[in-house]
mmCIF file as gemmi writes it, N, C-alpha and C atoms, coordinates in Angstrom:
data_model
loop_
_atom_site.group_PDB
_atom_site.id
_atom_site.type_symbol
_atom_site.label_atom_id
_atom_site.label_alt_id
_atom_site.label_comp_id
_atom_site.label_asym_id
_atom_site.label_entity_id
_atom_site.label_seq_id
_atom_site.pdbx_PDB_ins_code
_atom_site.Cartn_x
_atom_site.Cartn_y
_atom_site.Cartn_z
_atom_site.occupancy
_atom_site.B_iso_or_equiv
_atom_site.pdbx_formal_charge
_atom_site.auth_seq_id
_atom_site.auth_asym_id
_atom_site.pdbx_PDB_model_num
ATOM 1 N N . MET Axp A 1 ? 188.53 113.128 -83.626 1 0 ? 1 A 1
ATOM 2 C CA . MET Axp A 1 ? 189.909 113.544 -83.556 1 0 ? 1 A 1
ATOM 3 C C . MET Axp A 1 ? 190.445 113.167 -82.177 1 0 ? 1 A 1
ATOM 4 N N . LYS Axp A 2 ? 191.609 112.599 -82.164 1 0 ? 2 A 1
ATOM 5 C CA . LYS Axp A 2 ? 192.306 112.244 -80.921 1 0 ? 2 A 1
ATOM 6 C C . LYS Axp A 2 ? 193.66 112.933 -80.958 1 0 ? 2 A 1
ATOM 7 N N . ASP Axp A 3 ? 194 113.639 -79.869 1 0 ? 3 A 1
ATOM 8 C CA . ASP Axp A 3 ? 195.291 114.332 -79.855 1 0 ? 3 A 1
ATOM 9 C C . ASP Axp A 3 ? 196.103 113.926 -78.634 1 0 ? 3 A 1
ATOM 10 N N . ASN Axp A 4 ? 197.268 114.509 -78.52 1 0 ? 4 A 1
ATOM 11 C CA . ASN Axp A 4 ? 198.203 114.227 -77.429 1 0 ? 4 A 1
ATOM 12 C C . ASN Axp A 4 ? 198.661 112.763 -77.435 1 0 ? 4 A 1
ATOM 13 N N . LEU Axp A 5 ? 198.866 112.225 -78.623 1 0 ? 5 A 1
ATOM 14 C CA . LEU Axp A 5 ? 199.313 110.837 -78.763 1 0 ? 5 A 1
ATOM 15 C C . LEU Axp A 5 ? 200.828 110.733 -78.593 1 0 ? 5 A 1
ATOM 16 N N . HIS Axp A 6 ? 201.259 109.627 -78.036 1 0 ? 6 A 1
ATOM 17 C CA . HIS Axp A 6 ? 202.692 109.331 -77.958 1 0 ? 6 A 1
ATOM 18 C C . HIS Axp A 6 ? 203.212 109.176 -79.391 1 0 ? 6 A 1
ATOM 19 N N . PRO Axp A 7 ? 204.42 109.614 -79.686 1 0 ? 7 A 1
ATOM 20 C CA . PRO Axp A 7 ? 204.952 109.532 -81.054 1 0 ? 7 A 1
ATOM 21 C C . PRO Axp A 7 ? 205.005 108.119 -81.636 1 0 ? 7 A 1
ATOM 22 N N . ASP Axp A 8 ? 205.046 107.1 -80.786 1 0 ? 8 A 1
ATOM 23 C CA . ASP Axp A 8 ? 205.123 105.72 -81.278 1 0 ? 8 A 1
ATOM 24 C C . ASP Axp A 8 ? 203.767 105.1 -81.6 1 0 ? 8 A 1
ATOM 25 N N . VAL Axp A 9 ? 202.673 105.797 -81.282 1 0 ? 9 A 1
ATOM 26 C CA . VAL Axp A 9 ? 201.338 105.255 -81.56 1 0 ? 9 A 1
ATOM 27 C C . VAL Axp A 9 ? 201.122 105.216 -83.069 1 0 ? 9 A 1
ATOM 28 N N . ASN Axp A 10 ? 200.622 104.071 -83.555 1 0 ? 10 A 1
ATOM 29 C CA . ASN Axp A 10 ? 200.371 103.927 -84.99 1 0 ? 10 A 1
ATOM 30 C C . ASN Axp A 10 ? 198.916 103.527 -85.24 1 0 ? 10 A 1
ATOM 31 N N . GLU Axp A 11 ? 198.561 103.382 -86.509 1 0 ? 11 A 1
ATOM 32 C CA . GLU Axp A 11 ? 197.189 103.074 -86.888 1 0 ? 11 A 1
ATOM 33 C C . GLU Axp A 11 ? 196.716 101.74 -86.312 1 0 ? 11 A 1
ATOM 34 N N . ALA Axp A 12 ? 197.575 100.748 -86.297 1 0 ? 12 A 1
ATOM 35 C CA . ALA Axp A 12 ? 197.191 99.426 -85.78 1 0 ? 12 A 1
ATOM 36 C C . ALA Axp A 12 ? 196.852 99.496 -84.293 1 0 ? 12 A 1
ATOM 37 N N . MET Axp A 13 ? 197.616 100.257 -83.536 1 0 ? 13 A 1
ATOM 38 C CA . MET Axp A 13 ? 197.342 100.41 -82.105 1 0 ? 13 A 1
ATOM 39 C C . MET Axp A 13 ? 195.989 101.082 -81.881 1 0 ? 13 A 1
ATOM 40 N N . LEU Axp A 14 ? 195.73 102.128 -82.653 1 0 ? 14 A 1
ATOM 41 C CA . LEU Axp A 14 ? 194.454 102.829 -82.521 1 0 ? 14 A 1
ATOM 42 C C . LEU Axp A 14 ? 193.293 101.94 -82.947 1 0 ? 14 A 1
ATOM 43 N N . PHE Axp A 15 ? 193.489 101.165 -84 1 0 ? 15 A 1
ATOM 44 C CA . PHE Axp A 15 ? 192.445 100.246 -84.452 1 0 ? 15 A 1
ATOM 45 C C . PHE Axp A 15 ? 192.09 99.266 -83.341 1 0 ? 15 A 1
ATOM 46 N N . ASP Axp A 16 ? 193.095 98.678 -82.723 1 0 ? 16 A 1
ATOM 47 C CA . ASP Axp A 16 ? 192.854 97.729 -81.63 1 0 ? 16 A 1
ATOM 48 C C . ASP Axp A 16 ? 192.081 98.377 -80.485 1 0 ? 16 A 1
ATOM 49 N N . LYS Axp A 17 ? 192.411 99.61 -80.166 1 0 ? 17 A 1
ATOM 50 C CA . LYS Axp A 17 ? 191.766 100.308 -79.05 1 0 ? 17 A 1
ATOM 51 C C . LYS Axp A 17 ? 190.331 100.721 -79.391 1 0 ? 17 A 1
ATOM 52 N N . PHE Axp A 18 ? 190.125 101.282 -80.59 1 0 ? 18 A 1
ATOM 53 C CA . PHE Axp A 18 ? 188.822 101.855 -80.917 1 0 ? 18 A 1
ATOM 54 C C . PHE Axp A 18 ? 187.806 100.847 -81.452 1 0 ? 18 A 1
ATOM 55 N N . THR Axp A 19 ? 188.225 99.679 -81.883 1 0 ? 19 A 1
ATOM 56 C CA . THR Axp A 19 ? 187.245 98.675 -82.322 1 0 ? 19 A 1
ATOM 57 C C . THR Axp A 19 ? 186.433 98.152 -81.145 1 0 ? 19 A 1
ATOM 58 N N . THR Axp A 20 ? 186.87 98.413 -79.924 1 0 ? 20 A 1
ATOM 59 C CA . THR Axp A 20 ? 186.066 98.037 -78.759 1 0 ? 20 A 1
ATOM 60 C C . THR Axp A 20 ? 184.848 98.95 -78.619 1 0 ? 20 A 1
ATOM 61 N N . VAL Axp A 21 ? 184.89 100.127 -79.239 1 0 ? 21 A 1
ATOM 62 C CA . VAL Axp A 21 ? 183.781 101.079 -79.198 1 0 ? 21 A 1
ATOM 63 C C . VAL Axp A 21 ? 182.756 100.763 -80.278 1 0 ? 21 A 1
ATOM 64 N N . GLY Axp A 22 ? 183.24 100.415 -81.475 1 0 ? 22 A 1
ATOM 65 C CA . GLY Axp A 22 ? 182.368 100.107 -82.605 1 0 ? 22 A 1
ATOM 66 C C . GLY Axp A 22 ? 183.202 99.87 -83.842 1 0 ? 22 A 1
ATOM 67 N N . PRO Axp A 23 ? 182.541 99.447 -84.937 1 0 ? 23 A 1
ATOM 68 C CA . PRO Axp A 23 ? 183.269 99.18 -86.182 1 0 ? 23 A 1
ATOM 69 C C . PRO Axp A 23 ? 183.942 100.449 -86.733 1 0 ? 23 A 1
ATOM 70 N N . VAL Axp A 24 ? 185.235 100.348 -87 1 0 ? 24 A 1
ATOM 71 C CA . VAL Axp A 24 ? 186.028 101.475 -87.495 1 0 ? 24 A 1
ATOM 72 C C . VAL Axp A 24 ? 186.084 101.417 -89.018 1 0 ? 24 A 1
ATOM 73 N N . SER Axp A 25 ? 185.818 102.557 -89.669 1 0 ? 25 A 1
ATOM 74 C CA . SER Axp A 25 ? 185.908 102.586 -91.132 1 0 ? 25 A 1
ATOM 75 C C . SER Axp A 25 ? 187.271 103.081 -91.61 1 0 ? 25 A 1
ATOM 76 N N . SER Axp A 26 ? 187.904 103.991 -90.846 1 0 ? 26 A 1
ATOM 77 C CA . SER Axp A 26 ? 189.241 104.457 -91.236 1 0 ? 26 A 1
ATOM 78 C C . SER Axp A 26 ? 189.947 105.116 -90.056 1 0 ? 26 A 1
ATOM 79 N N . ILE Axp A 27 ? 191.265 105.091 -90.136 1 0 ? 27 A 1
ATOM 80 C CA . ILE Axp A 27 ? 192.115 105.741 -89.134 1 0 ? 27 A 1
ATOM 81 C C . ILE Axp A 27 ? 193.262 106.416 -89.872 1 0 ? 27 A 1
ATOM 82 N N . ARG Axp A 28 ? 193.574 107.629 -89.449 1 0 ? 28 A 1
ATOM 83 C CA . ARG Axp A 28 ? 194.713 108.341 -90.04 1 0 ? 28 A 1
ATOM 84 C C . ARG Axp A 28 ? 195.516 109.002 -88.931 1 0 ? 28 A 1
ATOM 85 N N . VAL Axp A 29 ? 196.771 108.624 -88.811 1 0 ? 29 A 1
ATOM 86 C CA . VAL Axp A 29 ? 197.702 109.319 -87.922 1 0 ? 29 A 1
ATOM 87 C C . VAL Axp A 29 ? 198.363 110.402 -88.772 1 0 ? 29 A 1
ATOM 88 N N . PHE Axp A 30 ? 198.272 111.631 -88.335 1 0 ? 30 A 1
ATOM 89 C CA . PHE Axp A 30 ? 198.865 112.733 -89.086 1 0 ? 30 A 1
ATOM 90 C C . PHE Axp A 30 ? 200.371 112.743 -88.847 1 0 ? 30 A 1
ATOM 91 N N . ARG Axp A 31 ? 201.117 112.847 -89.955 1 0 ? 31 A 1
ATOM 92 C CA . ARG Axp A 31 ? 202.575 112.742 -89.902 1 0 ? 31 A 1
ATOM 93 C C . ARG Axp A 31 ? 203.238 113.927 -90.606 1 0 ? 31 A 1
ATOM 94 N N . ASP Axp A 32 ? 204.447 114.232 -90.168 1 0 ? 32 A 1
ATOM 95 C CA . ASP Axp A 32 ? 205.256 115.252 -90.821 1 0 ? 32 A 1
ATOM 96 C C . ASP Axp A 32 ? 205.549 114.802 -92.249 1 0 ? 32 A 1
ATOM 97 N N . ILE Axp A 33 ? 205.382 115.685 -93.188 1 0 ? 33 A 1
ATOM 98 C CA . ILE Axp A 33 ? 205.536 115.334 -94.604 1 0 ? 33 A 1
ATOM 99 C C . ILE Axp A 33 ? 206.976 114.94 -94.959 1 0 ? 33 A 1
ATOM 100 N N . ILE Axp A 34 ? 207.945 115.467 -94.254 1 0 ? 34 A 1
ATOM 101 C CA . ILE Axp A 34 ? 209.347 115.164 -94.539 1 0 ? 34 A 1
ATOM 102 C C . ILE Axp A 34 ? 209.838 113.962 -93.731 1 0 ? 34 A 1
ATOM 103 N N . THR Axp A 35 ? 209.669 114.023 -92.411 1 0 ? 35 A 1
ATOM 104 C CA . THR Axp A 35 ? 210.235 112.987 -91.543 1 0 ? 35 A 1
ATOM 105 C C . THR Axp A 35 ? 209.327 111.772 -91.37 1 0 ? 35 A 1
ATOM 106 N N . ARG Axp A 36 ? 208.036 111.936 -91.679 1 0 ? 36 A 1
ATOM 107 C CA . ARG Axp A 36 ? 207.016 110.885 -91.5 1 0 ? 36 A 1
ATOM 108 C C . ARG Axp A 36 ? 206.793 110.544 -90.028 1 0 ? 36 A 1
ATOM 109 N N . ARG Axp A 37 ? 207.295 111.371 -89.128 1 0 ? 37 A 1
ATOM 110 C CA . ARG Axp A 37 ? 207.048 111.171 -87.687 1 0 ? 37 A 1
ATOM 111 C C . ARG Axp A 37 ? 205.655 111.675 -87.344 1 0 ? 37 A 1
ATOM 112 N N . SER Axp A 38 ? 205.041 111.021 -86.375 1 0 ? 38 A 1
ATOM 113 C CA . SER Axp A 38 ? 203.708 111.41 -85.929 1 0 ? 38 A 1
ATOM 114 C C . SER Axp A 38 ? 203.708 112.841 -85.409 1 0 ? 38 A 1
ATOM 115 N N . LEU Axp A 39 ? 202.635 113.564 -85.725 1 0 ? 39 A 1
ATOM 116 C CA . LEU Axp A 39 ? 202.457 114.914 -85.201 1 0 ? 39 A 1
ATOM 117 C C . LEU Axp A 39 ? 201.694 114.892 -83.877 1 0 ? 39 A 1
ATOM 118 N N . GLY Axp A 40 ? 201.306 113.699 -83.422 1 0 ? 40 A 1
ATOM 119 C CA . GLY Axp A 40 ? 200.671 113.564 -82.118 1 0 ? 40 A 1
ATOM 120 C C . GLY Axp A 40 ? 199.159 113.584 -82.127 1 0 ? 40 A 1
ATOM 121 N N . TYR Axp A 41 ? 198.563 113.532 -83.323 1 0 ? 41 A 1
ATOM 122 C CA . TYR Axp A 41 ? 197.105 113.464 -83.369 1 0 ? 41 A 1
ATOM 123 C C . TYR Axp A 41 ? 196.65 112.574 -84.513 1 0 ? 41 A 1
ATOM 124 N N . ALA Axp A 42 ? 195.409 112.101 -84.391 1 0 ? 42 A 1
ATOM 125 C CA . ALA Axp A 42 ? 194.87 111.161 -85.368 1 0 ? 42 A 1
ATOM 126 C C . ALA Axp A 42 ? 193.373 111.38 -85.529 1 0 ? 42 A 1
ATOM 127 N N . GLU Axp A 43 ? 192.863 110.888 -86.64 1 0 ? 43 A 1
ATOM 128 C CA . GLU Axp A 43 ? 191.434 110.92 -86.927 1 0 ? 43 A 1
ATOM 129 C C . GLU Axp A 43 ? 190.943 109.482 -86.996 1 0 ? 43 A 1
ATOM 130 N N . VAL Axp A 44 ? 189.886 109.179 -86.252 1 0 ? 44 A 1
ATOM 131 C CA . VAL Axp A 44 ? 189.28 107.849 -86.252 1 0 ? 44 A 1
ATOM 132 C C . VAL Axp A 44 ? 187.842 108.01 -86.713 1 0 ? 44 A 1
ATOM 133 N N . ASN Axp A 45 ? 187.469 107.319 -87.787 1 0 ? 45 A 1
ATOM 134 C CA . ASN Axp A 45 ? 186.103 107.363 -88.307 1 0 ? 45 A 1
ATOM 135 C C . ASN Axp A 45 ? 185.437 106.017 -88.098 1 0 ? 45 A 1
ATOM 136 N N . PHE Axp A 46 ? 184.209 106.073 -87.597 1 0 ? 46 A 1
ATOM 137 C CA . PHE Axp A 46 ? 183.439 104.863 -87.352 1 0 ? 46 A 1
ATOM 138 C C . PHE Axp A 46 ? 182.441 104.643 -88.479 1 0 ? 46 A 1
ATOM 139 N N . GLN Axp A 47 ? 182.022 103.396 -88.656 1 0 ? 47 A 1
ATOM 140 C CA . GLN Axp A 47 ? 181.067 103.064 -89.704 1 0 ? 47 A 1
ATOM 141 C C . GLN Axp A 47 ? 179.706 103.7 -89.447 1 0 ? 47 A 1
ATOM 142 N N . GLN Axp A 48 ? 179.36 103.883 -88.175 1 0 ? 48 A 1
ATOM 143 C CA . GLN Axp A 48 ? 178.088 104.509 -87.821 1 0 ? 48 A 1
ATOM 144 C C . GLN Axp A 48 ? 178.366 105.732 -86.965 1 0 ? 48 A 1
ATOM 145 N N . ALA Axp A 49 ? 177.652 106.803 -87.239 1 0 ? 49 A 1
ATOM 146 C CA . ALA Axp A 49 ? 177.877 108.062 -86.519 1 0 ? 49 A 1
ATOM 147 C C . ALA Axp A 49 ? 177.634 107.93 -85.021 1 0 ? 49 A 1
ATOM 148 N N . ALA Axp A 50 ? 176.753 107.04 -84.614 1 0 ? 50 A 1
ATOM 149 C CA . ALA Axp A 50 ? 176.432 106.869 -83.19 1 0 ? 50 A 1
ATOM 150 C C . ALA Axp A 50 ? 177.608 106.315 -82.397 1 0 ? 50 A 1
ATOM 151 N N . ASP Axp A 51 ? 178.534 105.646 -83.07 1 0 ? 51 A 1
ATOM 152 C CA . ASP Axp A 51 ? 179.685 105.063 -82.382 1 0 ? 51 A 1
ATOM 153 C C . ASP Axp A 51 ? 180.674 106.164 -82.063 1 0 ? 51 A 1
């Protein structure tokens, strides 16, 4: 879990940043259900738990 994100951060930006750590299996930026604006946190899952 990553929090305190700038509202403009999106999945592609996080993918670019976190693929330097290891292979990413999924990324989800949590968004307001009505406005679709970022809530400021995201979940990044790696292919291997060690990453």
